[in-house]
LOMARLO-147888 format. One record per residue: residue in three letters; x, y, z of N, C-alpha, C in turn. Coordinates in Angstrom, 1 decimal, decimal comma, always signed. Last residue first. Example, Ala and Ser with C-alpha at 12.3 -4.5 7.8 and 13.67 -1.06 7.14 Angstrom:
# LOMARLO-147888
(pt "SER"; (+12,8; -2,2; +7,1); (+13,7; -1,1; +7,1); (+12,9; +0,0; +7,9)) (pt "ALA"; (+13,2; -5,7; +7,8); (+12,3; -4,5; +7,8); (+13,2; -3,3; +7,8)) 
//
This chain:
# LOMARLO-147888
(pt "THR"; (+13,1; -1,6; +3,1); (+11,4; -2,1; +2,6); (+11,0; -1,7; +4,0)) (pt "VAL"; (+15,5; +0,1; +1,5); (+14,6; -0,1; +2,3); (+13,6; -1,4; +2,0)) (pt "ASN"; (+16,3; +1,1; -1,5); (+17,0; -0,3; -1,0); (+16,3; -0,8; +0,5)) (pt "MET"; (+15,5; +3,2; -3,2); (+16,3; +3,5; -1,4); (+16,9; +2,2; -1,2)) (pt "TYR"; (+15,1; +2,9; -5,7); (+16,3; +2,8; -5,5); (+16,7; +2,8; -3,9)) (pt "GLN"; (+12,1; +3,0; -5,9); (+12,6; +2,3; -6,4); (+14,2; +1,8; -5,8)) (pt "LEU"; (+12,0; +5,8; -4,5); (+11,4; +4,3; -4,1); (+12,0; +3,1; -4,3)) (pt "LYS"; (+13,1; +7,4; -6,6); (+13,5; +7,1; -5,4); (+13,2; +5,6; -4,4)) (pt "VAL"; (+11,2; +6,6; -8,3); (+12,2; +6,7; -8,4); (+13,8; +6,6; -7,3)) (pt "PHE"; (+8,9; +8,5; -6,9); (+8,8; +6,8; -7,0); (+9,8; +6,6; -7,7)) (pt "GLN"; (+9,7; +10,7; -7,2); (+9,8; +10,5; -5,8); (+9,5; +9,0; -5,7)) (pt "THR"; (+10,2; +11,5; -9,7); (+11,1; +11,7; -9,1); (+11,2; +11,3; -8,2)) (pt "ASP"; (+7,1; +11,3; -10,4); (+8,3; +10,3; -10,8); (+9,3; +10,3; -10,2)) (pt "LEU"; (+5,7; +13,6; -9,2); (+5,5; +12,3; -9,0); (+6,8; +11,1; -9,3)) (pt "TYR"; (+6,5; +16,8; -9,6); (+6,5; +15,7; -10,3); (+6,8; +14,2; -9,6)) (pt "GLN"; (+4,2; +19,1; -7,7); (+5,6; +18,5; -8,1); (+5,2; +17,4; -9,0)) (pt "LEU"; (+1,8; +20,2; -7,0); (+2,6; +21,2; -7,1); (+4,5; +20,6; -8,0)) (pt "PRO"; (-0,4; +18,4; -6,2); (+0,2; +18,2; -8,0); (+1,4; +19,6; -8,6)) (pt "ASN"; (+1,7; +16,3; -4,5); (+1,5; +16,5; -6,0); (+0,3; +17,0; -5,6)) (pt "GLY"; (+3,9; +15,7; -2,6); (+3,6; +17,7; -2,9); (+2,9; +17,6; -4,1)) (pt "THR"; (+4,9; +13,5; -2,0); (+5,0; +13,6; -3,3); (+4,8; +15,4; -3,6)) (pt "GLY"; (+6,4; +11,1; +0,6); (+5,4; +12,1; +0,5); (+5,8; +12,9; -0,8)) (pt "PHE"; (+6,3; +9,0; +3,0); (+6,3; +9,1; +1,8); (+5,4; +10,2; +1,4)) (pt "VAL"; (+8,6; +8,9; +6,1); (+7,3; +8,8; +5,3); (+7,4; +9,0; +4,0)) (pt "ILE"; (+9,9; +7,7; +8,8); (+10,4; +8,2; +7,4); (+9,4; +7,6; +6,8)) (pt "GLN"; (+10,3; +6,0; +11,1); (+9,9; +7,5; +11,1); (+10,5; +8,4; +10,0)) (pt "GLU"; (+11,1; +3,9; +10,8); (+9,9; +3,9; +11,5); (+9,9; +5,1; +11,2)) (pt "PRO"; (+14,2; +4,1; +10,5); (+13,5; +3,7; +9,1); (+11,5; +3,6; +9,1)) (pt "GLY"; (+15,4; +7,0; +11,9); (+15,1; +5,6; +11,9); (+14,0; +5,3; +10,9)) (pt "ALA"; (+16,7; +9,5; +12,3); (+15,3; +9,1; +12,6); (+14,8; +8,0; +12,4)) (pt "ALA"; (+19,4; +9,2; +11,9); (+18,8; +9,8; +12,8); (+17,7; +10,1; +12,9)) (pt "LYS"; (+20,1; +7,2; +9,7); (+20,5; +7,2; +11,1); (+19,6; +8,1; +12,5)) (pt "MET"; (+18,5; +8,4; +7,9); (+18,0; +6,9; +7,9); (+18,5; +7,0; +9,6)) (pt "LEU"; (+19,6; +10,5; +7,6); (+18,2; +10,6; +7,3); (+17,6; +9,3; +8,1)) (pt "SER"; (+22,2; +10,1; +6,5); (+22,0; +10,5; +7,7); (+20,4; +10,8; +8,0)) (pt "ASP"; (+21,5; +8,5; +3,9); (+21,6; +7,8; +5,1); (+21,9; +8,3; +6,2)) (pt "PHE"; (+20,4; +10,7; +2,2); (+19,3; +9,7; +3,0); (+19,9; +9,0; +4,0)) (pt "ALA"; (+23,2; +12,1; +2,4); (+22,1; +12,6; +2,6); (+20,8; +11,7; +3,3)) (pt "PRO"; (+24,9; +10,9; +0,8); (+24,7; +10,9; +2,4); (+23,5; +11,4; +3,1)) (pt "ASN"; (+23,4; +10,0; -2,3); (+24,4; +10,5; -1,0); (+23,8; +10,3; +0,0)) (pt "PHE"; (+21,0; +9,0; -3,7); (+21,9; +8,1; -3,9); (+23,0; +9,0; -3,0)) (pt "VAL"; (+19,0; +10,2; -2,7); (+18,9; +8,5; -1,9); (+20,0; +8,5; -2,6)) (pt "GLU"; (+18,0; +13,6; -1,5); (+18,5; +12,3; -2,8); (+19,0; +11,4; -1,9)) (pt "VAL"; (+15,3; +14,7; -0,4); (+16,5; +14,1; -0,1); (+16,8; +13,2; -1,1)) (pt "ARG"; (+12,7; +15,7; -1,0); (+13,9; +16,8; -1,4); (+15,0; +16,1; -0,9)) (pt "GLN"; (+10,8; +14,1; -0,2); (+10,9; +15,5; -1,2); (+12,1; +15,7; -1,9)) (pt "ILE"; (+10,8; +12,4; +2,2); (+12,2; +12,3; +1,5); (+12,1; +13,3; +0,3)) (pt "ASP"; (+9,3; +13,3; +5,5); (+9,6; +12,5; +3,8); (+10,6; +12,5; +3,7)) (pt "TYR"; (+9,4; +12,5; +8,8); (+9,9; +13,0; +7,7); (+9,8; +12,6; +6,8)) (pt "TYR"; (+7,6; +12,5; +11,8); (+8,1; +11,8; +10,7); (+8,5; +12,6; +9,8)) (pt "VAL"; (+8,2; +12,3; +15,6); (+8,5; +13,4; +14,4); (+8,7; +12,6; +13,2)) (pt "LYS"; (+5,7; +11,4; +18,0); (+7,4; +11,4; +16,8); (+6,8; +12,1; +15,9)) (pt "GLY"; (+5,7; +11,9; +21,9); (+5,1; +11,8; +20,1); (+6,3; +11,3; +19,9)) (pt "LYS"; (+7,4; +11,7; +24,0); (+6,1; +10,7; +23,9); (+5,6; +10,8; +22,1)) (pt "ARG"; (+10,8; +12,5; +23,6); (+9,4; +13,0; +23,5); (+8,9; +11,3; +23,5)) (pt "LYS"; (+13,2; +12,1; +23,8); (+12,8; +12,3; +25,2); (+11,0; +12,9; +25,2)) (pt "SER"; (+14,1; +12,0; +21,1); (+14,2; +10,9; +21,7); (+13,5; +11,1; +23,3)) (pt "ASP"; (+13,8; +15,0; +20,3); (+13,1; +13,9; +19,7); (+12,9; +12,7; +20,5)) (pt "VAL"; (+16,4; +16,2; +21,2); (+14,9; +16,4; +21,9); (+13,7; +15,5; +21,4)) (pt "ASP"; (+18,2; +15,0; +19,6); (+18,1; +14,7; +21,1); (+17,1; +15,1; +21,3)) (pt "LYS"; (+17,5; +15,1; +16,8); (+17,5; +13,9; +17,3); (+17,3; +13,7; +18,8)) (pt "ALA"; (+16,7; +17,5; +15,3); (+15,7; +17,4; +16,4); (+16,1; +16,4; +16,8)) (pt "ALA"; (+19,5; +17,5; +13,6); (+19,6; +18,7; +14,6); (+18,4; +18,2; +15,9)) (pt "SER"; (+19,0; +15,2; +12,1); (+20,0; +15,4; +12,9); (+19,7; +16,3; +14,1)) (pt "ALA"; (+16,5; +16,5; +11,2); (+16,1; +15,1; +11,6); (+17,3; +15,0; +12,7)) (pt "ILE"; (+17,1; +18,3; +9,7); (+16,5; +18,4; +10,8); (+16,4; +17,7; +11,5)) (pt "ALA"; (+18,8; +17,4; +7,5); (+19,5; +18,1; +8,6); (+18,6; +18,3; +9,9)) (pt "ASN"; (+16,7; +15,7; +6,4); (+18,0; +15,0; +7,1); (+18,6; +15,8; +8,2)) (pt "THR"; (+15,1; +17,2; +5,5); (+14,6; +16,5; +6,4); (+15,9; +15,9; +7,3)) (pt "ALA"; (+15,2; +20,0; +3,3); (+16,6; +19,0; +3,9); (+16,0; +18,5; +5,4)) (pt "GLY"; (+12,1; +19,4; +2,2); (+12,7; +20,2; +2,5); (+14,1; +19,0; +2,8)) (pt "ASN"; (+9,4; +18,2; +2,7); (+10,0; +19,2; +1,5); (+11,0; +20,0; +1,8)) (pt "SER"; (+7,9; +17,7; +6,1); (+7,9; +18,0; +4,5); (+8,7; +18,5; +3,5)) (pt "VAL"; (+7,3; +16,2; +8,8); (+8,0; +17,4; +8,2); (+8,5; +16,9; +6,7)) (pt "ILE"; (+5,1; +16,1; +11,5); (+5,5; +15,6; +9,7); (+6,1; +16,5; +9,5)) (pt "PHE"; (+4,2; +15,0; +14,9); (+4,9; +16,1; +14,0); (+5,3; +15,2; +12,6)) (pt "ASP"; (+2,5; +14,5; +17,5); (+3,4; +14,1; +16,5); (+3,0; +14,8; +15,6)) (pt "THR"; (+2,7; +15,1; +21,0); (+2,2; +15,6; +19,8); (+2,9; +14,5; +18,4)) (pt "ASN"; (+3,7; +15,7; +23,6); (+2,6; +14,5; +23,5); (+2,3; +14,3; +22,1)) (pt "PRO"; (+5,6; +17,8; +23,7); (+5,6; +17,0; +24,0); (+5,3; +15,1; +23,2)) (pt "ALA"; (+5,5; +20,8; +22,8); (+4,4; +20,1; +22,7); (+5,2; +18,4; +22,7)) (pt "ASN"; (+8,2; +21,8; +23,3); (+7,4; +22,3; +24,3); (+5,9; +21,4; +23,8)) (pt "LYS"; (+9,9; +20,6; +21,5); (+10,2; +20,1; +22,7); (+9,0; +20,8; +23,7)) (pt "ILE"; (+8,9; +21,1; +18,9); (+8,2; +19,9; +19,7); (+8,8; +19,4; +20,9)) (pt "LEU"; (+9,2; +24,0; +19,5); (+7,7; +23,4; +19,5); (+7,6; +21,9; +19,6)) (pt "SER"; (+12,3; +23,9; +19,4); (+11,5; +24,3; +20,3); (+10,1; +24,0; +20,5)) (pt "ILE"; (+12,5; +22,9; +16,5); (+12,8; +21,7; +17,8); (+12,7; +22,4; +18,9)) (pt "PHE"; (+11,5; +25,1; +14,9); (+10,7; +23,7; +15,1); (+11,2; +22,8; +16,2)) (pt "ASP"; (+13,3; +27,1; +15,8); (+11,8; +27,4; +15,9); (+11,2; +25,9; +16,2)) (pt "GLY"; (+15,5; +25,9; +14,4); (+15,5; +26,1; +15,9); (+14,5; +26,1; +16,1)) (pt "THR"; (+14,5; +25,5; +11,7); (+14,5; +24,7; +12,6); (+14,8; +24,8; +14,1)) (pt "ASN"; (+11,8; +27,3; +10,0); (+13,0; +27,6; +11,2); (+13,8; +26,6; +11,9)) (pt "LEU"; (+10,6; +26,7; +6,8); (+10,6; +26,5; +8,1); (+12,1; +26,7; +9,1)) (pt "VAL"; (+11,5; +29,9; +4,5); (+11,0; +28,7; +4,9); (+11,0; +28,1; +6,4)) (pt "ASP"; (+10,9; +32,8; +2,8); (+11,4; +31,9; +4,2); (+10,7; +31,0; +4,1)) (pt "ASN"; (+9,9; +34,1; +0,7); (+11,3; +33,7; +0,7); (+11,9; +33,2; +1,7)) (pt "THR"; (+6,7; +34,5; -0,8); (+7,7; +34,1; +0,4); (+9,2; +33,9; +0,3)) (pt "ASP"; (+6,0; +35,9; -3,6); (+6,0; +34,6; -3,2); (+6,8; +34,7; -2,0)) (pt "MET"; (+6,8; +37,9; -5,7); (+5,6; +38,2; -4,9); (+5,9; +37,1; -4,0)) (pt "TRP"; (+8,5; +36,6; -7,6); (+8,5; +37,8; -7,1); (+8,1; +38,0; -5,3)) (pt "HIS"; (+8,0; +33,0; -7,4); (+7,5; +34,2; -7,9); (+8,3; +35,3; -6,4)) (pt "ARG"; (+10,9; +30,7; -6,8); (+9,6; +31,4; -6,1); (+8,9; +32,4; -7,1)) (pt "GLN"; (+12,9; +29,0; -6,7); (+12,3; +29,0; -8,0); (+10,9; +29,6; -7,7)) (pt "ARG"; (+13,9; +28,9; -3,9); (+14,6; +29,7; -5,4); (+14,3; +29,6; -6,7)) (pt "VAL"; (+12,0; +27,6; -2,6); (+12,0; +28,8; -2,7); (+12,9; +29,4; -3,9)) (pt "ASN"; (+10,0; +25,2; -4,0); (+11,2; +25,6; -3,6); (+11,6; +26,8; -3,8)) (pt "ILE"; (+6,7; +25,1; -2,2); (+7,5; +24,6; -3,2); (+9,2; +25,3; -3,2)) (pt "ILE"; (+6,4; +25,4; +0,9); (+5,7; +24,6; -0,2); (+6,2; +23,9; -1,5)) (pt "SER"; (+8,8; +23,8; +3,4); (+8,3; +25,2; +2,2); (+7,1; +24,2; +1,3)) (pt "VAL"; (+8,5; +22,2; +5,4); (+9,7; +22,8; +5,5); (+9,8; +24,3; +4,3)) (pt "PRO"; (+5,4; +21,4; +6,0); (+6,1; +21,7; +4,9); (+7,0; +22,8; +5,9)) (pt "ILE"; (+3,8; +20,1; +9,0); (+4,8; +21,5; +8,5); (+5,6; +21,1; +7,5)) (pt "HIS"; (+1,4; +18,8; +10,7); (+2,1; +18,4; +9,2); (+2,7; +19,7; +9,3)) (pt "VAL"; (+0,5; +16,9; +13,3); (+0,8; +18,2; +12,9); (+2,0; +18,1; +11,9)) (pt "PRO"; (-2,1; +14,6; +14,3); (-0,9; +14,9; +13,8); (-0,5; +16,8; +13,4)) (pt "VAL"; (-4,6; +13,9; +16,9); (-4,1; +14,5; +15,4); (-2,8; +15,0; +15,2)) (pt "GLY"; (-5,5; +13,6; +19,0); (-4,6; +12,6; +18,8); (-4,2; +12,8; +17,3)) (pt "ALA"; (-6,0; +15,8; +20,6); (-6,9; +15,6; +20,1); (-6,6; +13,8; +19,1)) (pt "GLU"; (-3,4; +16,9; +22,1); (-4,6; +16,1; +22,9); (-5,8; +15,2; +22,3)) (pt "GLY"; (-2,1; +17,4; +20,0); (-1,9; +16,1; +20,3); (-2,8; +15,8; +21,5)) (pt "ALA"; (-3,5; +19,7; +19,4); (-3,3; +18,7; +18,5); (-3,1; +17,4; +19,2)) (pt "LEU"; (-2,9; +21,4; +21,2); (-4,4; +20,8; +20,9); (-4,5; +19,6; +20,1)) (pt "ASN"; (-0,3; +21,3; +21,0); (-0,6; +20,8; +22,2); (-2,6; +20,5; +22,2)) (pt "ALA"; (-0,1; +23,3; +18,8); (+0,2; +22,1; +18,6); (-0,3; +21,1; +19,2)) (pt "LEU"; (-1,4; +25,4; +19,5); (-2,3; +24,6; +18,9); (-1,8; +23,5; +18,6)) (pt "LYS"; (+0,2; +26,7; +21,6); (-0,9; +26,0; +22,3); (-1,7; +24,7; +21,0)) (pt "VAL"; (+2,4; +27,1; +20,3); (+2,5; +25,9; +21,0); (+1,6; +25,2; +21,4)) (pt "ALA"; (+1,0; +29,2; +19,1); (+1,7; +28,3; +18,5); (+1,5; +26,6; +18,9)) (pt "ASN"; (+0,6; +31,1; +20,9); (-0,3; +30,1; +20,2); (-0,1; +29,1; +19,7)) (pt "ALA"; (+3,2; +31,4; +22,2); (+2,4; +30,8; +22,8); (+1,3; +30,1; +21,7)) (pt "GLU"; (+5,6; +31,2; +19,1); (+5,1; +31,9; +20,0); (+3,7; +30,7; +20,9)) (pt "THR"; (+7,8; +29,8; +18,0); (+7,8; +30,0; +19,4); (+6,7; +30,6; +20,4)) (pt "LEU"; (+6,9; +30,0; +15,2); (+6,5; +28,5; +16,1); (+6,9; +28,6; +18,2)) (pt "ARG"; (+5,4; +33,1; +14,5); (+7,0; +32,2; +14,6); (+6,4; +30,6; +15,7)) (pt "TYR"; (+3,8; +34,1; +11,3); (+4,3; +33,8; +13,2); (+5,1; +32,9; +13,3)) (pt "PRO"; (+2,3; +35,8; +8,9); (+3,1; +35,0; +9,4); (+3,3; +34,4; +11,1)) (pt "HIS"; (+1,8; +33,3; +7,3); (+0,8; +33,6; +8,0); (+0,6; +35,0; +8,4)) (pt "TYR"; (+3,9; +31,9; +5,8); (+2,9; +32,6; +5,1); (+1,9; +33,3; +6,2)) (pt "TYR"; (+5,4; +30,5; +7,7); (+6,4; +31,5; +6,8); (+4,9; +31,9; +6,1)) (pt "PRO"; (+3,9; +28,9; +9,1); (+4,5; +30,1; +9,8); (+5,0; +31,1; +9,0)) (pt "PHE"; (+1,7; +27,0; +8,5); (+2,6; +27,4; +7,8); (+3,2; +28,9; +8,2)) (pt "MET"; (+0,5; +23,4; +9,4); (+1,1; +25,0; +9,9); (+2,0; +25,7; +9,0)) (pt "MET"; (-2,4; +21,5; +9,7); (-1,1; +22,3; +8,6); (-0,7; +23,4; +9,5)) (pt "VAL"; (-3,6; +18,4; +11,2); (-3,2; +20,1; +10,9); (-2,1; +20,4; +10,6)) (pt "GLY"; (-5,8; +15,8; +10,4); (-4,9; +16,4; +11,0); (-4,5; +18,0; +11,2)) (pt "LYS"; (-8,4; +15,3; +9,4); (-7,5; +14,2; +10,4); (-6,3; +14,6; +11,2)) (pt "MET"; (-11,6; +16,4; +9,8); (-10,4; +16,5; +9,5); (-9,4; +15,6; +10,2)) (pt "GLY"; (-14,4; +16,6; +10,7); (-13,8; +15,6; +10,5); (-12,4; +15,3; +10,2)) (pt "LEU"; (-16,1; +18,5; +11,1); (-15,6; +18,5; +9,9); (-14,8; +17,2; +9,5)) (pt "LYS"; (-16,4; +19,1; +14,2); (-17,2; +18,8; +13,0); (-17,3; +18,3; +11,8)) (pt "GLU"; (-13,7; +18,2; +15,0); (-14,9; +17,6; +15,8); (-16,2; +17,6; +15,0)) (pt "ILE"; (-11,6; +19,3; +13,5); (-11,3; +18,4; +13,9); (-12,8; +17,4; +14,5)) (pt "CYS"; (-12,7; +22,1; +12,8); (-12,3; +21,0; +11,7); (-12,3; +19,9; +12,4)) (pt "THR"; (-13,8; +23,1; +15,0); (-14,7; +22,6; +13,8); (-14,2; +21,8; +13,1)) (pt "ALA"; (-11,2; +23,2; +16,6); (-12,3; +22,8; +16,9); (-13,4; +22,1; +15,8)) (pt "PHE"; (-10,1; +25,2; +15,0); (-9,7; +24,1; +15,3); (-10,2; +23,2; +15,6)) (pt "ASP"; (-12,0; +27,6; +15,1); (-11,3; +26,9; +13,8); (-11,3; +25,8; +14,1)) (pt "LYS"; (-11,5; +27,9; +17,8); (-12,8; +27,6; +17,2); (-12,6; +26,9; +15,8)) (pt "GLU"; (-8,7; +29,5; +17,7); (-9,2; +27,9; +18,5); (-10,3; +27,6; +18,0)) (pt "TRP"; (-8,9; +31,1; +16,0); (-8,1; +30,0; +15,5); (-8,5; +28,8; +16,3)) (pt "ALA"; (-9,8; +33,6; +15,8); (-10,7; +32,6; +15,6); (-10,1; +31,2; +15,3)) (pt "PRO"; (-7,4; +35,5; +14,7); (-8,1; +35,6; +16,4); (-9,2; +34,5; +16,7)) (pt "TYR"; (-4,7; +34,7; +14,0); (-6,1; +34,5; +13,2); (-6,8; +34,5; +14,7)) (pt "ALA"; (-2,2; +32,6; +14,6); (-2,2; +34,3; +14,5); (-3,7; +34,8; +14,3)) (pt "PRO"; (-2,7; +30,2; +13,9); (-2,7; +30,6; +15,0); (-2,6; +32,0; +15,8)) (pt "ASN"; (-4,6; +28,6; +11,5); (-3,5; +30,0; +11,6); (-3,5; +30,1; +12,9)) (pt "ILE"; (-4,5; +25,8; +10,1); (-4,8; +26,2; +10,9); (-4,0; +27,6; +11,4)) (pt "VAL"; (-5,8; +23,2; +7,6); (-5,2; +24,7; +7,7); (-5,5; +25,6; +8,6)) (pt "SER"; (-6,5; +19,9; +8,0); (-7,2; +21,0; +8,3); (-5,9; +22,3; +8,2)) (pt "PHE"; (-6,7; +17,3; +5,8); (-5,7; +18,0; +6,8); (-6,1; +19,5; +7,0)) (pt "ALA"; (-8,2; +14,7; +4,6); (-8,0; +15,8; +5,0); (-7,5; +16,7; +6,1)) (pt "VAL"; (-7,8; +12,1; +2,5); (-8,0; +12,3; +4,2); (-7,8; +13,9; +3,7)) (pt "LEU"; (-8,7; +10,0; -0,4); (-8,6; +10,9; +0,4); (-8,7; +11,6; +1,7)) (pt "ARG"; (-10,1; +7,4; -0,8); (-8,5; +7,5; -0,8); (-8,1; +8,9; -0,7)) (pt "ASP"; (-12,5; +7,3; +0,7); (-11,9; +6,0; +1,0); (-10,4; +6,4; +0,4)) (pt "SER"; (-13,8; +9,8; -0,3); (-13,6; +9,4; +1,1); (-12,7; +8,3; +1,2)) (pt "TYR"; (-14,7; +10,9; -2,7); (-13,5; +9,9; -2,7); (-13,1; +9,8; -0,9)) (pt "PRO"; (-16,7; +13,0; -2,1); (-17,2; +11,5; -3,2); (-16,0; +10,6; -3,3)) (pt "LYS"; (-15,5; +14,6; -0,6); (-16,3; +13,7; +0,2); (-17,0; +12,5; -1,2)) (pt "ILE"; (-14,0; +16,3; -1,2); (-13,0; +15,3; -1,3); (-14,7; +14,5; -0,8)) (pt "ASP"; (-15,0; +18,9; -1,2); (-14,6; +18,3; -2,6); (-14,3; +17,2; -2,6)) (pt "GLN"; (-16,0; +19,7; +1,1); (-16,7; +19,2; +0,3); (-16,0; +18,4; -0,8)) (pt "THR"; (-13,2; +20,0; +2,5); (-14,2; +18,8; +2,4); (-15,2; +18,8; +2,1)) (pt "ILE"; (-12,5; +22,2; +0,9); (-11,4; +20,8; +0,6); (-12,7; +19,7; +1,0)) (pt "GLU"; (-14,1; +24,5; +2,0); (-13,9; +23,9; +0,4); (-13,5; +22,6; +0,1)) (pt "GLU"; (-13,1; +24,1; +4,6); (-15,0; +24,0; +4,0); (-14,7; +23,7; +2,7)) (pt "ASN"; (-11,0; +25,3; +4,1); (-11,1; +23,9; +5,0); (-12,5; +23,8; +4,5)) (pt "GLY"; (-11,6; +27,7; +3,2); (-10,6; +27,0; +2,4); (-10,6; +25,2; +3,0)) (pt "GLN"; (-12,6; +29,3; +5,1); (-13,3; +28,8; +3,8); (-12,6; +27,9; +2,9)) (pt "MET"; (-10,6; +29,3; +7,4); (-11,8; +28,2; +7,4); (-12,4; +28,2; +5,9)) (pt "THR"; (-9,0; +31,2; +7,1); (-8,5; +30,1; +6,6); (-9,7; +28,7; +6,6)) (pt "ASP"; (-9,4; +33,9; +5,7); (-10,3; +33,4; +6,6); (-9,6; +32,1; +6,2)) (pt "LYS"; (-7,6; +34,9; +3,6); (-7,5; +35,8; +5,0); (-8,2; +34,8; +6,2)) (pt "TYR"; (-6,6; +32,5; +1,9); (-7,1; +32,9; +2,4); (-6,9; +33,8; +3,3)) (pt "PHE"; (-3,8; +30,8; +1,3); (-4,0; +32,3; +1,1); (-5,3; +33,2; +1,5)) (pt "VAL"; (-4,9; +28,3; +2,6); (-3,1; +28,8; +3,2); (-3,1; +30,5; +2,8)) (pt "ALA"; (-6,8; +28,0; +1,4); (-6,9; +27,8; +3,0); (-5,3; +28,7; +3,3)) (pt "ASN"; (-5,8; +27,0; -1,1); (-7,0; +28,3; -0,8); (-6,7; +28,5; +0,5)) (pt "LEU"; (-4,2; +24,7; -0,8); (-3,9; +25,7; -0,7); (-4,7; +27,1; -0,5)) (pt "SER"; (-5,7; +22,6; +2,0); (-6,0; +23,7; +1,1); (-5,2; +24,4; +0,9)) (pt "SER"; (-4,4; +19,2; +1,5); (-4,7; +20,4; +2,4); (-5,2; +21,1; +1,7)) (pt "VAL"; (-4,4; +15,4; +2,0); (-4,7; +16,9; +1,3); (-5,2; +17,8; +2,0)) (pt "VAL"; (-3,0; +12,3; +1,7); (-3,5; +13,3; +2,7); (-3,9; +14,1; +2,0)) (pt "SER"; (-4,0; +9,3; -0,1); (-3,4; +10,3; -0,3); (-3,7; +11,5; +0,8)) (pt "MET"; (-3,6; +5,7; -1,2); (-4,3; +6,8; -0,3); (-3,7; +8,2; -0,5)) (pt "ASN"; (-2,5; +4,7; -2,9); (-4,1; +4,1; -2,6); (-4,8; +5,2; -2,0)) (pt "ILE"; (-1,1; +4,9; -6,2); (-1,5; +5,8; -5,1); (-2,7; +5,2; -4,2)) (pt "LYS"; (-0,6; +4,2; -8,9); (-1,2; +3,2; -8,0); (-0,9; +3,6; -6,3)) (pt "TYR"; (-0,5; +6,5; -10,7); (+0,6; +5,9; -9,9); (+0,3; +5,0; -8,8)) (pt "GLU"; (-3,2; +6,6; -11,7); (-2,1; +6,3; -12,4); (-0,8; +5,7; -11,9)) (pt "ASP"; (-4,4; +6,9; -9,3); (-4,8; +5,7; -9,7); (-3,2; +5,5; -10,5)) (pt "MET"; (-3,8; +9,9; -9,0); (-3,1; +8,6; -7,8); (-3,2; +7,1; -8,2)) (pt "VAL"; (-5,0; +11,0; -11,1); (-3,9; +11,2; -10,6); (-2,9; +9,7; -10,1)) (pt "LYS"; (-7,5; +10,6; -10,1); (-6,9; +10,1; -11,5); (-5,5; +10,0; -11,5)) (pt "VAL"; (-7,8; +12,2; -8,2); (-7,4; +10,7; -7,6); (-7,2; +10,2; -9,0)) (pt "PHE"; (-7,4; +14,9; -9,3); (-6,2; +14,2; -8,0); (-6,3; +12,7; -7,9)) (pt "SER"; (-9,7; +15,1; -10,4); (-8,8; +14,5; -11,5); (-7,2; +14,3; -10,3)) (pt "GLN"; (-11,5; +15,2; -8,0); (-11,8; +14,1; -8,9); (-10,5; +13,7; -10,0)) (pt "ALA"; (-10,4; +17,5; -6,3); (-10,7; +15,9; -6,0); (-10,5; +14,9; -7,0)) (pt "ASP"; (-8,2; +19,7; -8,1); (-9,7; +19,2; -7,7); (-9,8; +18,0; -7,4)) (pt "ASN"; (-6,0; +20,0; -9,7); (-5,6; +20,2; -8,0); (-7,1; +20,2; -7,4)) (pt "ASN"; (-4,8; +19,3; -12,3); (-5,3; +18,3; -11,4); (-5,3; +18,3; -9,8)) (pt "ASN"; (-2,4; +21,7; -12,7); (-3,5; +21,0; -13,1); (-3,5; +19,6; -12,0)) (pt "ILE"; (-1,7; +25,2; -12,4); (-1,1; +24,0; -11,8); (-2,5; +23,3; -12,1)) (pt "LYS"; (-0,2; +28,5; -12,9); (-1,3; +27,6; -13,3); (-0,6; +26,0; -12,5)) (pt "ARG"; (+0,9; +30,5; -10,2); (+1,3; +29,5; -11,7); (-0,2; +28,5; -11,6)) (pt "PHE"; (+0,3; +31,8; -8,1); (+1,9; +32,0; -8,7); (+1,7; +31,2; -10,2)) (pt "PRO"; (-1,7; +30,8; -6,3); (-1,4; +32,1; -6,6); (-0,5; +32,6; -7,7)) (pt "TRP"; (-2,7; +27,7; -6,4); (-1,8; +28,3; -6,2); (-1,5; +29,9; -7,2)) (pt "HIS"; (-5,9; +26,6; -5,6); (-5,2; +26,9; -6,3); (-4,0; +27,5; -6,1)) (pt "GLY"; (-6,7; +22,8; -4,9); (-7,0; +24,4; -4,9); (-5,8; +25,0; -5,5)) (pt "LEU"; (-4,6; +20,4; -2,9); (-5,8; +20,7; -3,6); (-6,2; +22,1; -3,5)) (pt "TYR"; (-1,7; +18,5; -2,4); (-2,4; +19,7; -2,0); (-3,9; +20,0; -2,9)) (pt "GLY"; (-0,1; +16,1; -0,4); (-0,8; +16,5; -1,7); (-1,5; +18,1; -1,2)) (pt "CYS"; (+1,5; +13,7; +1,5); (+1,3; +15,8; +1,2); (+0,8; +15,5; -0,2)) (pt "LEU"; (+1,5; +11,2; +2,1); (+1,3; +12,4; +2,8); (+1,5; +14,1; +2,8)) (pt "ASP"; (+0,5; +8,6; +0,1); (+1,3; +9,6; +0,2); (+0,7; +10,6; +1,3)) (pt "ILE"; (+0,7; +5,3; +0,8); (+0,4; +6,4; +0,9); (+0,6; +7,8; +1,2)) (pt "ILE"; (+0,7; +2,4; -0,7); (+1,6; +3,6; -0,9); (+0,3; +4,7; -0,5)) (pt "MET"; (+1,1; -1,0; +0,1); (-0,2; +0,1; +0,2); (+1,0; +1,1; +0,3)) 
//
């Protein structure tokens, strides 16, 4: 079974993307034999009120509930964020939280960000924080140049010790190595994907050593990134 933990539906403001609605997204999944995908709303990242995007995606995926699982985008800098979190998890049935501190913006060391992470842990849902949505070296001039701050992330996992985290689309090998000591003392786990980690150089070996194979997950960034690249990695990883 192949489970993709990093997918997006909705519009990207800086270029046209295809297969970004649930129906066409699932067709791509079928083409690549992906059984299930976790998706979140790009619209929610850029709407002033993230809930509008969260509500859109839950409606979009309803016919594909056996294939698509939605994570909520929550902005802890927004006044109604606690209500948004409760609505997403308790009423809309969303299964995780996406945090984008470089877009909304806030720091993961701020009290509300820490509180959100702990609320997710109490609710039994993971927090997914991409290092970036796209490679910022190829960004549009109006897009952010910021990415996940590793020091702030380590502070967050330390202050939310019971929460599971997912880190994707970046130098996850370096983050896992930096977070290893803190992570080893936590009840919650930190999972890392290999979207931006090459399997033919020491980066992948360092990720395996720092995180362990049980905490390495598969993510594609579909439809913002090419899926073939990730499947080539699976073929040559030489792990089971």
